[in-house]
N, CA, C and O atoms as a MOPAC input file, in Angstrom:
PM7 MOZYME 1SCF
protein

 N    127.85700 1   -25.21600 1   205.35100 1
 C    128.36500 1   -24.09300 1   204.86900 1
 C    129.74300 1   -23.79400 1   205.40200 1
 O    130.14900 1   -24.15400 1   206.50700 1
 N    130.46500 1   -23.05800 1   204.45500 1
 C    131.87300 1   -22.78100 1   204.83500 1
 C    131.85400 1   -21.42200 1   205.21300 1
 O    132.01400 1   -20.52800 1   204.38300 1
 N    131.65200 1   -21.19100 1   206.52100 1
 C    131.75300 1   -19.98500 1   207.23000 1
 C    133.32500 1   -19.33600 1   207.44700 1
 O    134.02700 1   -20.05300 1   208.15900 1
 N    133.84100 1   -18.35700 1   207.05000 1
 C    134.99900 1   -17.83900 1   207.09900 1
 C    135.08900 1   -16.25200 1   206.88300 1
 O    134.17900 1   -15.61800 1   206.34900 1
 N    136.26000 1   -15.68400 1   207.34600 1
 C    136.56100 1   -14.43200 1   207.11400 1
 C    137.33600 1   -14.25300 1   205.67500 1
 O    138.36200 1   -14.85900 1   205.36800 1
 N    136.76500 1   -13.47200 1   205.00300 1
 C    137.60900 1   -13.04000 1   203.50300 1
 C    137.92400 1   -11.81400 1   203.34700 1
 O    137.41100 1   -10.87000 1   203.94800 1
 N    138.72500 1   -11.76200 1   202.58800 1
 C    139.18300 1   -10.16800 1   202.25000 1
 C    137.95500 1    -9.43600 1   201.45500 1
 O    137.92000 1    -8.21800 1   201.27600 1
 N    137.15300 1   -10.16800 1   201.09400 1
 C    135.96600 1    -9.46700 1   200.37000 1
 C    134.92700 1    -9.07500 1   201.68800 1
 O    134.49200 1    -7.92800 1   201.79900 1
 N    134.66600 1    -9.88900 1   202.42500 1
 C    133.84900 1    -9.62800 1   203.38700 1
 C    134.28900 1    -8.52600 1   204.61300 1
 O    133.47400 1    -7.89400 1   205.28400 1
 N    135.59500 1    -8.45600 1   204.72900 1
 C    136.21900 1    -7.63500 1   205.60200 1
 C    136.20900 1    -6.06100 1   204.80200 1
 O    135.97200 1    -5.02800 1   205.42800 1
 N    136.48900 1    -6.08900 1   203.41900 1
 C    136.13200 1    -4.79800 1   202.62600 1
 C    134.79500 1    -4.16800 1   202.74800 1
 O    134.58600 1    -2.95500 1   202.73900 1
 N    133.76800 1    -5.25600 1   202.88100 1
 C    132.41700 1    -4.51700 1   202.75600 1
 C    131.99700 1    -4.02500 1   203.90600 1
 O    130.89500 1    -3.47800 1   203.95000 1
 N    132.90900 1    -4.14200 1   205.20000 1
 C    132.52600 1    -3.54000 1   206.46500 1
 C    132.49000 1    -2.11300 1   206.46300 1
 O    133.30700 1    -1.50100 1   205.77500 1
 N    131.53400 1    -1.43100 1   207.23600 1
 C    131.68500 1    -0.22600 1   207.54100 1
 C    132.74200 1     0.18100 1   208.43400 1
 O    133.39900 1    -0.71500 1   208.96400 1
 N    133.04700 1     1.53400 1   208.71800 1
 C    134.06500 1     1.77200 1   209.65800 1
 C    133.78600 1     1.34700 1   211.10200 1
 O    134.66400 1     0.87400 1   211.82300 1
 N    132.52300 1     1.53800 1   211.48500 1
 C    131.95800 1     1.03800 1   212.85800 1
 C    132.04100 1    -0.43300 1   212.68300 1
 O    132.75900 1    -0.95000 1   213.53900 1
 N    131.56600 1    -1.19100 1   211.90200 1
 C    131.58900 1    -2.56600 1   211.77000 1
 C    132.95700 1    -3.31300 1   211.91900 1
 O    133.07700 1    -4.39500 1   212.49300 1
 N    134.01200 1    -2.58200 1   211.31300 1
 C    135.46000 1    -2.90800 1   211.45700 1
 C    135.84900 1    -2.71400 1   212.73400 1
 O    136.34500 1    -3.65900 1   213.34800 1
 N    135.70300 1    -1.57000 1   213.28800 1
 C    136.15900 1    -1.18300 1   214.76600 1
 C    135.60500 1    -2.23200 1   215.66800 1
 O    136.40300 1    -2.78800 1   216.42200 1
 N    134.40400 1    -2.56700 1   215.69400 1
 C    133.77800 1    -3.44100 1   216.54500 1
 C    134.30700 1    -4.88100 1   216.35300 1
 O    134.83400 1    -5.46900 1   217.29700 1
 N    134.16400 1    -5.47200 1   215.09300 1
 C    134.46200 1    -6.93100 1   214.89900 1
 C    136.19600 1    -7.08200 1   214.80900 1
 O    136.75700 1    -8.09600 1   215.22500 1
 N    136.89000 1    -6.01300 1   214.25100 1
 C    138.27200 1    -6.33500 1   214.16300 1
 C    139.30000 1    -5.74200 1   215.18000 1
 O    140.44500 1    -6.16400 1   215.34200 1
 N    138.76900 1    -4.79200 1   215.78200 1
 C    139.49200 1    -4.06900 1   216.64600 1
 C    138.74800 1    -4.25400 1   218.02200 1
 O    139.10900 1    -3.50800 1   218.93200 1
 N    137.87000 1    -5.05400 1   218.24300 1
 C    137.19800 1    -5.31300 1   219.81200 1
 C    136.70000 1    -4.03200 1   220.40500 1
 O    136.78800 1    -3.74100 1   221.59800 1
 N    136.17600 1    -3.30100 1   219.47600 1
 C    135.39600 1    -1.96300 1   219.77000 1
 C    133.99500 1    -2.34200 1   220.32800 1
 O    133.60400 1    -3.50700 1   220.39900 1
 N    133.24100 1    -1.21100 1   220.73400 1
 C    132.01200 1    -1.25500 1   221.06400 1
 C    131.14500 1    -0.13300 1   220.77500 1
 O    131.46600 1     0.95500 1   221.25400 1
 N    130.06500 1    -0.22300 1   220.04900 1
 C    129.25500 1     0.70000 1   219.92800 1
 C    128.57100 1     1.38100 1   220.85200 1
 O    128.19600 1     0.75800 1   221.84600 1
 N    128.25000 1     2.85800 1   220.72300 1
 C    127.48500 1     3.41500 1   221.87100 1
 C    126.08800 1     2.56600 1   222.14800 1
 O    125.34400 1     1.99500 1   221.35100 1
 N    126.02600 1     2.69800 1   223.51300 1
 C    124.60100 1     1.82800 1   223.91100 1
 C    123.44600 1     2.73900 1   223.28600 1
 O    123.53900 1     3.93800 1   223.02200 1
 N    122.34800 1     1.91400 1   223.11000 1
 C    121.15000 1     2.33500 1   222.43800 1
 C    121.31500 1     2.91400 1   220.83700 1
 O    120.38200 1     3.52900 1   220.32100 1
 N    122.35600 1     2.70600 1   220.23600 1
 C    122.50900 1     3.18000 1   218.99800 1
 C    122.39500 1     2.05400 1   217.88300 1
 O    122.07600 1     2.32300 1   216.72600 1
 N    122.67900 1     0.79200 1   218.32000 1
 C    122.74700 1    -0.25200 1   217.44800 1
 C    121.35000 1    -0.42800 1   216.84600 1
 O    120.36100 1    -0.26700 1   217.56100 1
 N    121.22800 1    -0.79000 1   215.41000 1
 C    120.19800 1    -1.22400 1   214.67100 1
 C    119.37100 1    -2.36400 1   215.17000 1
 O    118.20300 1    -2.50400 1   214.80500 1
 N    120.02100 1    -3.25900 1   216.08000 1
 C    119.22300 1    -4.43900 1   216.40300 1
 C    118.85400 1    -4.24300 1   218.05800 1
 O    118.26800 1    -5.15700 1   218.64000 1
 N    119.10800 1    -3.40400 1   218.54300 1
 C    118.57500 1    -3.14300 1   220.16000 1
 C    117.39800 1    -3.33600 1   220.27000 1
 O    117.05200 1    -4.17300 1   221.10400 1
 N    116.42500 1    -2.67700 1   219.51800 1
 C    114.93100 1    -2.66900 1   219.63600 1
 C    114.38100 1    -3.56500 1   218.70000 1
 O    113.15200 1    -3.60400 1   218.64200 1
 N    115.04800 1    -4.30700 1   217.94200 1
 C    114.79300 1    -5.28600 1   216.85200 1
 C    114.12400 1    -6.66200 1   217.36100 1
 O    114.87600 1    -7.41800 1   217.97600 1
 N    112.93000 1    -7.01900 1   217.18800 1
 C    112.23100 1    -8.30800 1   217.65500 1
 C    111.64300 1    -9.15100 1   216.62300 1
 O    110.80600 1   -10.00200 1   216.92500 1
 N    112.07800 1    -8.94500 1   215.26800 1
 C    111.53600 1    -9.68800 1   214.28000 1
 C    112.12700 1   -11.15700 1   214.17600 1
 O    113.28900 1   -11.47000 1   214.43400 1
 N    110.98300 1   -12.10900 1   213.69700 1
 C    111.56200 1   -13.49000 1   213.90500 1
 C    112.65500 1   -13.70400 1   212.82100 1
 O    112.52300 1   -13.25300 1   211.68300 1
 N    113.72500 1   -14.40200 1   213.21900 1
 C    114.71700 1   -14.74700 1   212.17000 1
 C    116.11600 1   -15.14100 1   212.96500 1
 O    116.08000 1   -15.50300 1   214.14100 1
 N    117.31500 1   -15.04100 1   212.24000 1
 C    118.49200 1   -15.60300 1   212.82200 1
 C    119.59600 1   -14.31300 1   212.66200 1
 O    119.69900 1   -13.64400 1   211.63400 1
 N    120.26700 1   -14.14000 1   213.70000 1
 C    121.52300 1   -13.11600 1   213.59500 1
 C    122.60500 1   -13.88100 1   213.35300 1
 O    122.90500 1   -14.77800 1   214.14200 1
 N    123.34900 1   -13.62800 1   212.21100 1
 C    124.59500 1   -14.18900 1   211.82700 1
 C    125.86700 1   -13.31500 1   212.07200 1
 O    125.66500 1   -12.12000 1   212.28900 1
 N    127.20100 1   -13.78900 1   212.06300 1
 C    128.33000 1   -12.88300 1   212.00100 1
 C    128.38600 1   -12.22100 1   210.73900 1
 O    128.32400 1   -12.84000 1   209.67700 1
 N    128.50400 1   -10.94400 1   210.82400 1
 C    128.51500 1    -9.74500 1   209.69200 1
 C    129.73600 1   -10.19100 1   208.64700 1
 O    129.69800 1    -9.98300 1   207.43400 1
 N    130.91100 1   -10.89700 1   209.41600 1
 C    131.99400 1   -11.14900 1   208.70500 1
 C    132.00500 1   -12.52600 1   207.97100 1
 O    132.14300 1   -12.54900 1   206.74800 1
 N    131.86100 1   -13.69500 1   208.70800 1
 C    131.97000 1   -14.97600 1   208.16700 1
 C    130.48700 1   -15.51900 1   207.81400 1
 O    130.40000 1   -16.40700 1   206.96600 1
 N    129.37600 1   -15.04500 1   208.40200 1
 C    128.02400 1   -15.57500 1   208.15500 1
 C    127.59800 1   -16.65800 1   209.08300 1
 O    126.46700 1   -17.14300 1   209.07000 1
 N    128.61200 1   -17.03600 1   209.93900 1
 C    128.28500 1   -18.27000 1   210.90200 1
 C    126.92800 1   -17.72500 1   211.71200 1
 O    126.75700 1   -16.54800 1   212.03100 1
 N    126.17200 1   -18.61800 1   211.93000 1
 C    124.67800 1   -18.45600 1   212.68100 1
 C    125.21800 1   -18.24100 1   214.13700 1
 O    126.05600 1   -19.00100 1   214.62100 1
 N    124.69900 1   -17.17200 1   214.81000 1
 C    125.23300 1   -16.95200 1   216.25700 1
 C    123.86200 1   -16.89400 1   217.08000 1
 O    123.98800 1   -17.49400 1   218.14800 1
 N    122.69000 1   -16.39000 1   216.90800 1
 C    121.75200 1   -16.04800 1   217.88400 1
 C    120.22400 1   -16.11000 1   217.11900 1
 O    119.96700 1   -15.38200 1   216.16000 1
 N    119.35200 1   -16.98400 1   217.62900 1
 C    117.94900 1   -16.91200 1   217.19900 1
 C    117.09100 1   -15.79000 1   217.91300 1
 O    117.25500 1   -15.42700 1   219.07800 1
 N    116.28200 1   -15.36900 1   217.15200 1
 C    115.16600 1   -14.25600 1   217.43800 1
 C    114.63200 1   -14.93500 1   218.89000 1
 O    114.53800 1   -14.15800 1   219.84100 1
 N    114.33600 1   -16.12400 1   219.06600 1
 C    113.66000 1   -16.65400 1   220.09100 1
 C    114.33000 1   -16.66400 1   221.44600 1
 O    113.70100 1   -16.86700 1   222.48400 1
 N    115.60000 1   -16.44300 1   221.40000 1
 C    116.64100 1   -16.19500 1   222.44600 1
 C    116.88100 1   -14.80900 1   222.86900 1
 O    117.46500 1   -14.55900 1   223.92400 1
 N    116.39500 1   -13.80100 1   221.98000 1
 C    116.64400 1   -12.64300 1   222.25800 1
 C    115.60300 1   -11.82800 1   223.28100 1
 O    114.41700 1   -12.15300 1   223.21700 1
 N    115.93700 1   -10.94300 1   224.07900 1
 C    115.28100 1   -10.20700 1   225.22100 1
 C    115.65100 1    -9.00400 1   225.25900 1
 O    116.65500 1    -8.58000 1   224.68800 1
 N    114.74000 1    -8.22100 1   226.05300 1
 C    114.97600 1    -6.61700 1   226.40800 1
 C    115.56700 1    -6.82500 1   227.64800 1
 O    114.98700 1    -7.46800 1   228.52300 1
 N    116.75200 1    -6.30100 1   227.81300 1
 C    117.34400 1    -6.19400 1   228.96200 1
 C    117.57400 1    -4.75100 1   229.61600 1
 O    117.89500 1    -4.53400 1   230.78500 1
 N    117.33200 1    -3.78700 1   228.57900 1
 C    117.60800 1    -2.57100 1   229.08700 1
 C    119.16600 1    -2.03600 1   229.18700 1
 O    119.45400 1    -0.94700 1   229.68400 1
 N    120.03500 1    -2.87000 1   228.69700 1
 C    121.56900 1    -2.42800 1   228.75300 1
 C    121.82700 1    -1.46000 1   227.48100 1
 O    122.81400 1    -0.73000 1   227.58100 1
 N    121.12700 1    -1.37500 1   226.40400 1
 C    121.62300 1    -0.63200 1   225.50900 1
 C    122.28100 1    -1.35200 1   224.35000 1
 O    122.80900 1    -0.70300 1   223.44600 1
 N    122.26400 1    -2.67800 1   224.35100 1
 C    122.86900 1    -3.66400 1   223.31800 1
 C    121.84900 1    -4.72500 1   223.28800 1
 O    121.07800 1    -4.98400 1   224.21200 1
 N    121.91800 1    -5.37900 1   222.02500 1
 C    121.01800 1    -6.40200 1   221.84500 1
 C    121.53700 1    -7.65400 1   222.76500 1
 O    122.69600 1    -8.06700 1   222.72200 1
 N    120.44900 1    -8.23200 1   223.65600 1
 C    120.81800 1    -9.22100 1   224.57300 1
 C    120.01300 1   -10.70200 1   224.24600 1
 O    118.80600 1   -10.81000 1   224.02600 1
 N    120.95300 1   -11.73500 1   224.27300 1
 C    120.61000 1   -13.04100 1   223.95700 1
 C    120.57000 1   -14.06000 1   225.10700 1
 O    121.10000 1   -13.70800 1   226.16100 1
 N    120.06700 1   -15.14900 1   225.04600 1
 C    120.26600 1   -15.86500 1   226.42900 1
 C    121.16400 1   -17.03100 1   226.11100 1
 O    121.81800 1   -17.67700 1   226.93000 1
 N    121.09400 1   -17.24500 1   224.55200 1
 C    122.21300 1   -18.54200 1   224.29200 1
 C    122.50500 1   -18.24800 1   222.96800 1
 O    121.80200 1   -17.40000 1   222.42000 1
 N    123.55600 1   -18.86900 1   222.23600 1
 C    123.91900 1   -18.94200 1   220.82300 1
 C    123.04100 1   -20.21000 1   220.45800 1
 O    122.58200 1   -21.06200 1   221.21900 1
 N    122.92400 1   -20.08500 1   218.91200 1
 C    122.26800 1   -21.20700 1   218.16900 1
 C    123.07200 1   -22.48400 1   218.44000 1
 O    122.46700 1   -23.55200 1   218.53100 1
 N    124.23400 1   -22.43700 1   218.55700 1
 C    125.18600 1   -23.60700 1   218.42700 1
 C    126.36900 1   -22.95100 1   219.19200 1
 O    126.90600 1   -21.91800 1   218.79300 1
 N    126.74600 1   -23.62300 1   220.32600 1
 C    127.86800 1   -23.20500 1   221.03800 1
 C    129.14100 1   -23.34900 1   220.38000 1
 O    130.09400 1   -22.65600 1   220.73700 1
 N    129.24600 1   -24.25200 1   219.38000 1
 C    130.57600 1   -24.35400 1   218.65600 1
 C    130.90500 1   -23.14900 1   217.78800 1
 O    131.99000 1   -23.04700 1   217.21500 1
 N    129.86800 1   -22.17500 1   217.70100 1
 C    130.13100 1   -21.11600 1   216.78200 1
 C    130.54400 1   -19.58200 1   217.63100 1
 O    130.81100 1   -18.47300 1   217.17000 1
 N    130.46800 1   -20.04200 1   218.94200 1
 C    130.80800 1   -18.68500 1   219.82100 1
 C    132.02200 1   -19.38300 1   220.71200 1
 O    131.95300 1   -20.50000 1   221.22400 1
 N    133.14600 1   -18.47500 1   220.77900 1
 C    134.15700 1   -18.67100 1   221.46000 1
 C    134.06800 1   -17.63400 1   222.84800 1
 O    133.80900 1   -16.44200 1   222.68700 1
 N    134.27200 1   -18.12400 1   224.01300 1
 C    134.24200 1   -17.16800 1   225.28700 1
 C    135.50100 1   -17.18300 1   225.70000 1
 O    136.04100 1   -18.25100 1   225.99000 1
 N    136.21800 1   -15.86600 1   225.79400 1
 C    137.64000 1   -15.60600 1   226.28600 1
 C    137.71700 1   -14.65900 1   227.40500 1
 O    136.97400 1   -13.67800 1   227.43500 1
 N    138.53900 1   -14.88900 1   228.28500 1
 C    138.74300 1   -13.98400 1   229.54000 1
 C    139.35100 1   -12.69600 1   228.85900 1
 O    140.25100 1   -12.65600 1   228.02000 1
 N    138.62300 1   -11.62300 1   229.43500 1
 C    138.93700 1   -10.17900 1   228.99900 1
 C    139.14700 1    -9.35900 1   230.24600 1
 O    138.25900 1    -9.14500 1   231.07200 1
 N    140.35300 1    -8.92600 1   230.32200 1
 C    140.84800 1    -8.17300 1   231.43300 1
 C    141.10800 1    -6.62000 1   231.17100 1
 O    141.76400 1    -5.95700 1   231.97500 1
 N    140.58300 1    -6.08700 1   230.04700 1
 C    140.64100 1    -4.65500 1   229.77200 1
 C    139.84300 1    -3.92900 1   230.52600 1
 O    138.96400 1    -4.50300 1   231.16800 1
 N    139.98800 1    -2.56800 1   230.59100 1
 C    139.49500 1    -1.53500 1   231.28600 1
 C    139.10700 1    -1.82400 1   232.85200 1
 O    138.05800 1    -1.46900 1   233.38900 1
 N    140.03800 1    -2.45000 1   233.38700 1
 C    139.99400 1    -2.67500 1   234.71500 1
 C    139.06400 1    -3.58200 1   235.06400 1
 O    138.65900 1    -3.49800 1   236.22400 1
 N    138.58900 1    -4.47100 1   234.34400 1
 C    137.47400 1    -5.42000 1   234.66200 1
 C    137.90600 1    -6.71900 1   234.33100 1
 O    138.84500 1    -6.92600 1   233.56200 1
 N    137.17300 1    -7.70700 1   234.95400 1
 C    137.42900 1    -9.18200 1   234.37400 1
 C    135.91700 1    -9.48500 1   233.89100 1
 O    134.90000 1    -9.34100 1   234.57000 1
 N    136.01300 1    -9.95400 1   232.51500 1
 C    134.66800 1   -10.10800 1   231.65400 1
 C    134.86500 1   -11.23600 1   230.78100 1
 O    135.99700 1   -11.66700 1   230.56000 1
 N    133.86200 1   -11.72300 1   230.28900 1
 C    133.96900 1   -12.94200 1   229.34900 1
 C    133.70000 1   -12.42500 1   227.96600 1
 O    132.52000 1   -12.15000 1   227.74800 1
 N    134.43500 1   -12.26300 1   227.12300 1
 C    134.51000 1   -11.63000 1   225.69100 1
 C    133.88400 1   -12.85800 1   224.99600 1
 O    134.15600 1   -14.01900 1   225.30300 1
 N    132.97200 1   -12.46800 1   223.98000 1
 C    132.36400 1   -13.53300 1   223.05200 1
 C    132.90100 1   -12.89900 1   221.56000 1
 O    132.93700 1   -11.72200 1   221.20200 1
 N    133.29000 1   -14.09500 1   220.85300 1
 C    133.89600 1   -13.88300 1   219.72300 1
 C    133.28800 1   -15.11000 1   218.82500 1
 O    132.98800 1   -16.17200 1   219.37200 1
 N    133.11200 1   -14.89800 1   217.34100 1
 C    132.67100 1   -15.76200 1   216.48000 1
 C    133.96600 1   -16.94700 1   216.38000 1
 O    135.14700 1   -16.63700 1   216.53600 1
 N    133.50800 1   -18.28600 1   216.10200 1
 C    134.42100 1   -19.15600 1   216.17500 1
 C    135.33600 1   -19.30800 1   214.88800 1
 O    136.53100 1   -19.60100 1   214.92500 1
 N    134.49900 1   -19.03300 1   213.60600 1
 C    135.19900 1   -18.99800 1   212.24700 1
 C    135.75400 1   -17.67800 1   211.90500 1
 O    136.86900 1   -17.48300 1   211.42100 1
 N    134.73100 1   -16.65100 1   212.24900 1
 C    135.17300 1   -15.10600 1   211.52100 1
 C    136.20300 1   -14.64400 1   212.65000 1
 O    136.89300 1   -13.70300 1   212.25800 1
 N    136.45700 1   -15.02000 1   213.81900 1
 C    136.97300 1   -14.31000 1   215.07400 1
 C    136.70100 1   -12.97300 1   215.06800 1
 O    137.56800 1   -12.10200 1   215.14300 1
 N    135.33300 1   -12.74600 1   214.96700 1
 C    134.77200 1   -11.31200 1   215.02100 1
 C    134.39800 1   -11.17400 1   216.41600 1
 O    133.67600 1   -11.96700 1   217.02000 1
 N    135.02900 1    -9.92500 1   216.98900 1
 C    134.48000 1    -9.59300 1   218.46500 1
 C    132.87600 1    -9.20200 1   218.31500 1
 O    132.35500 1    -8.40000 1   217.54100 1
 N    132.28200 1   -10.03800 1   219.31200 1
 C    131.00600 1    -9.92200 1   219.18000 1
 C    130.18200 1    -9.02800 1   220.45300 1
 O    129.22100 1    -8.26900 1   220.32500 1
 N    130.77400 1    -9.33500 1   221.45000 1
 C    130.40900 1    -8.51700 1   222.76700 1
 C    130.92700 1    -9.19300 1   223.94800 1
 O    132.09700 1    -9.57600 1   223.92000 1
 N    130.08900 1    -9.42400 1   225.16100 1
 C    130.38200 1   -10.06800 1   226.19600 1
 C    129.40300 1   -10.86200 1   226.67300 1
 O    128.30500 1   -10.68500 1   226.14600 1
 N    129.49200 1   -11.91600 1   227.75100 1
 C    128.38000 1   -12.69700 1   228.18000 1
 C    128.46800 1   -12.37400 1   229.65600 1
 O    129.57500 1   -12.32200 1   230.19300 1
 N    127.46100 1   -12.17500 1   230.27300 1
 C    127.22200 1   -11.83600 1   231.81300 1
 C    126.19300 1   -12.82600 1   232.33300 1
 O    125.30600 1   -13.30400 1   231.62600 1
 N    126.41000 1   -13.15300 1   233.87500 1
 C    125.51300 1   -14.22100 1   234.36300 1
 C    124.14100 1   -13.61100 1   234.92100 1
 O    123.56100 1   -14.22900 1   235.81400 1
 N    123.63600 1   -12.48700 1   234.45200 1
 C    122.56000 1   -11.65800 1   234.89200 1
 C    121.51500 1   -11.80400 1   233.92300 1
 O    120.77400 1   -10.82200 1   233.86500 1
 N    121.25200 1   -12.71400 1   233.17200 1
 C    120.24300 1   -12.78500 1   232.27900 1
 C    119.01200 1   -13.36600 1   233.02000 1
 O    119.07500 1   -13.64800 1   234.21600 1
 N    117.89700 1   -13.53600 1   232.28500 1
 C    116.62600 1   -14.13300 1   232.92400 1
 C    116.63100 1   -15.64100 1   233.31200 1
 O    116.83900 1   -16.57300 1   232.53500 1
 N    116.36700 1   -15.72500 1   234.65200 1
 C    116.69300 1   -17.27800 1   235.05900 1
 C    115.88300 1   -18.21300 1   234.31900 1
 O    116.28000 1   -19.36300 1   234.13100 1
 N    114.66100 1   -17.75600 1   233.84100 1
 C    114.00000 1   -18.45500 1   233.06100 1
 C    114.21500 1   -19.07700 1   231.73300 1
 O    113.67700 1   -20.06000 1   231.22300 1
 N    115.24200 1   -18.17200 1   231.23900 1
 C    116.01500 1   -18.54300 1   229.95300 1
 C    117.48200 1   -19.15000 1   230.14700 1
 O    118.24300 1   -19.32400 1   229.19500 1
 N    117.78900 1   -19.43800 1   231.40600 1
 C    119.09100 1   -19.94400 1   231.41300 1
 C    120.04000 1   -19.12200 1   232.39900 1
 O    121.02200 1   -19.66800 1   232.90200 1
 N    119.70900 1   -17.76700 1   232.66300 1
 C    120.39800 1   -17.04200 1   233.42000 1
 C    121.50300 1   -16.32500 1   232.66800 1
 O    122.20800 1   -15.60600 1   233.37600 1
 N    121.82100 1   -16.38100 1   231.26400 1
 C    122.93000 1   -15.73500 1   230.91700 1
 C    122.59200 1   -14.49300 1   229.95000 1
 O    121.50600 1   -14.52200 1   229.37100 1
 N    123.35300 1   -13.53600 1   229.76600 1
 C    122.89200 1   -12.48500 1   228.88100 1
 C    124.10900 1   -12.29700 1   228.12200 1
 O    125.18200 1   -11.89600 1   228.57200 1
 N    123.84300 1   -12.62400 1   226.92600 1
 C    124.95000 1   -12.35200 1   225.75900 1
 C    124.70300 1   -10.97900 1   225.37700 1
 O    123.69700 1   -10.77300 1   224.69700 1
 N    125.51700 1    -9.90400 1   225.72600 1
 C    125.49400 1    -8.67900 1   225.17100 1
 C    126.31100 1    -8.29600 1   224.14200 1
 O    127.53200 1    -8.17900 1   224.24600 1
 N    125.52500 1    -8.05300 1   222.92900 1
 C    126.01200 1    -8.20700 1   221.56700 1
 C    125.92000 1    -6.90000 1   220.80800 1
 O    124.89000 1    -6.22500 1   220.80400 1
 N    127.00400 1    -6.56900 1   220.18000 1
 C    126.88000 1    -5.25100 1   219.57800 1
 C    126.20900 1    -5.58700 1   218.09500 1
 O    126.48000 1    -6.54300 1   217.36800 1
 N    125.52800 1    -4.82600 1   217.93000 1
 C    124.59900 1    -4.66300 1   216.45300 1
 C    125.52400 1    -4.79700 1   215.21600 1
 O    125.32500 1    -5.43800 1   214.18400 1
 N    126.64900 1    -3.98700 1   215.59600 1
 C    127.65200 1    -3.79700 1   214.28900 1
 C    128.47400 1    -5.09700 1   213.95000 1
 O    129.34200 1    -5.07600 1   213.07700 1
 N    128.19300 1    -6.14800 1   214.61800 1
 C    128.85200 1    -7.29700 1   214.60300 1
 C    127.76100 1    -8.47300 1   213.86100 1
 O    128.17300 1    -9.58700 1   213.53800 1
 N    126.64000 1    -8.13300 1   213.69800 1
 C    125.47300 1    -8.90400 1   213.28700 1
 C    124.95700 1    -8.55900 1   211.90900 1
 O    125.02600 1    -7.44000 1   211.40200 1
 N    124.48600 1    -9.52800 1   211.41400 1
 C    123.57600 1    -9.34100 1   210.10100 1
 C    122.26600 1   -10.08100 1   210.29700 1
 O    122.40700 1   -11.26800 1   210.59400 1
 N    121.10100 1    -9.66300 1   210.20100 1
 C    119.85900 1   -10.27700 1   210.46800 1
 C    119.51100 1   -10.92800 1   209.20300 1
 O    119.66500 1   -10.46100 1   208.07400 1
 N    119.00400 1   -12.10800 1   209.54300 1
 C    118.19800 1   -13.03000 1   208.22200 1
 C    116.96200 1   -13.16500 1   208.57400 1
 O    116.73000 1   -13.91300 1   209.52400 1
 N    115.82300 1   -12.46000 1   207.88500 1
 C    114.54600 1   -12.99000 1   208.39300 1
 C    114.08200 1   -14.25300 1   208.25200 1
 O    114.51500 1   -15.03000 1   207.40200 1
 N    113.17800 1   -14.52300 1   209.07700 1
 C    112.79000 1   -16.15600 1   208.91800 1
 C    112.40700 1   -16.74800 1   207.51000 1
 O    112.66900 1   -17.87400 1   207.08700 1
 N    111.66400 1   -15.63600 1   206.82500 1
 C    111.26300 1   -16.33300 1   205.48900 1
 C    112.30000 1   -16.27600 1   204.49400 1
 O    112.03900 1   -16.49700 1   203.31100 1
 N    113.65600 1   -15.94700 1   204.95800 1
 C    114.76900 1   -15.86100 1   203.89700 1
 C    115.62800 1   -16.94400 1   204.35600 1
 O    116.39300 1   -17.50000 1   203.56800 1
 N    115.54600 1   -17.28700 1   205.61400 1
 C    116.62500 1   -18.48400 1   206.10500 1
 C    116.75800 1   -19.58100 1   205.33600 1
 O    117.86000 1   -20.13000 1   205.32200 1
 N    115.78000 1   -20.06800 1   204.62300 1
 C    115.85700 1   -21.42100 1   204.02100 1
 C    116.85200 1   -21.09500 1   202.68200 1
 O    117.82800 1   -21.78900 1   202.39900 1
 N    116.49100 1   -20.11600 1   202.05300 1
 C    117.07500 1   -19.70200 1   200.78100 1
 C    118.44000 1   -19.14100 1   200.98900 1
 O    119.16500 1   -19.17700 1   199.99600 1
 N    118.96300 1   -18.60300 1   202.13800 1
 C    120.32800 1   -18.28300 1   202.48700 1
 C    121.03200 1   -19.45400 1   203.17900 1
 O    122.12400 1   -19.26100 1   203.71200 1
 N    120.49500 1   -20.56900 1   203.19200 1
 C    121.31500 1   -21.77400 1   203.63400 1
 C    121.08400 1   -21.91200 1   205.26000 1
 O    121.86100 1   -22.64900 1   205.86600 1
 N    120.22900 1   -21.35300 1   205.85700 1
 C    120.22800 1   -21.41000 1   207.36200 1
 C    118.79400 1   -22.32000 1   207.75800 1
 O    118.37700 1   -22.24500 1   208.91400 1
 N    118.20000 1   -23.01900 1   206.93100 1
 C    117.01300 1   -23.63300 1   207.13100 1
 C    117.15000 1   -24.59300 1   208.38800 1
 O    116.20700 1   -24.75700 1   209.16300 1
 N    118.34700 1   -25.20200 1   208.54200 1
 C    118.48200 1   -26.04400 1   209.75700 1
 C    118.15800 1   -25.26900 1   211.16600 1
 O    117.91000 1   -25.89000 1   212.19900 1
 N    118.18800 1   -23.88300 1   211.08600 1
 C    117.84700 1   -23.30700 1   212.35000 1
 C    116.49000 1   -22.69400 1   212.52300 1
 O    116.28900 1   -21.83500 1   213.38100 1
 N    115.62700 1   -23.09700 1   211.77400 1
 C    114.24800 1   -22.67700 1   211.76900 1
 C    113.38100 1   -23.09000 1   212.89100 1
 O    112.44300 1   -22.40600 1   213.30000 1
 N    113.79000 1   -24.43500 1   213.45500 1
 C    113.34500 1   -24.87800 1   214.85100 1
 C    113.69800 1   -23.83300 1   215.86100 1
 O    113.03500 1   -23.80700 1   216.89900 1
 N    114.63700 1   -22.99200 1   215.68800 1
 C    115.06600 1   -22.34000 1   216.87300 1
 C    114.69200 1   -20.88100 1   216.86900 1
 O    115.04500 1   -20.03900 1   217.69500 1
 N    113.85900 1   -20.69600 1   215.72200 1
 C    113.21400 1   -19.16900 1   215.47200 1
 C    111.65500 1   -19.16900 1   215.58400 1
 O    111.01600 1   -19.82500 1   214.76100 1
 N    111.07200 1   -18.52900 1   216.47300 1
 C    109.74300 1   -18.31000 1   216.50500 1
 C    109.14900 1   -17.09100 1   216.06400 1
 O    109.79700 1   -16.04600 1   216.11800 1
 N    107.79800 1   -17.12700 1   215.56600 1
 C    107.14500 1   -15.69400 1   215.18200 1
 C    107.07500 1   -14.69300 1   216.17400 1
 O    106.61700 1   -15.00300 1   217.27400 1
 N    107.47300 1   -13.49200 1   215.94600 1
 C    107.72100 1   -12.52700 1   216.72700 1
 C    106.03700 1   -12.41500 1   217.20200 1
 O    105.12200 1   -12.68800 1   216.42500 1
 N    105.83300 1   -11.96600 1   218.60700 1
 C    104.60600 1   -11.89100 1   218.99100 1
 C    104.34600 1   -10.39800 1   219.29400 1
 O    103.23800 1   -10.03200 1   219.68600 1

């Protein structure tokens, strides 16, 4: 698939989605639509459509934002040094869409690799498992488990 940021995809963003993805903003904790969402499927960049995180890597961290242990493909996620707000953090951006997604921290569950990708819901679009093939994401079905 050809994942890219287009004038059409940018025009379709809500004010909050634009603030988060294009201005490196952050949604308020516990307000995002995917914070407590645990359906089986794939989370993709709301701007470019590139696949980012599978439901099988999502976990409840209690931080107020969706948390994932790893991206579906490291090539789709760029990690950059972020020194804003008087902190040193690692920012996470989508590779093709260049959308700000959130940050990654080394305090995730050890049994899942130890990382916590703390991601804004406003940067994501969810593709349910039963729609992944039709939307061109069939190659990632092996990373998606049925929700328990």
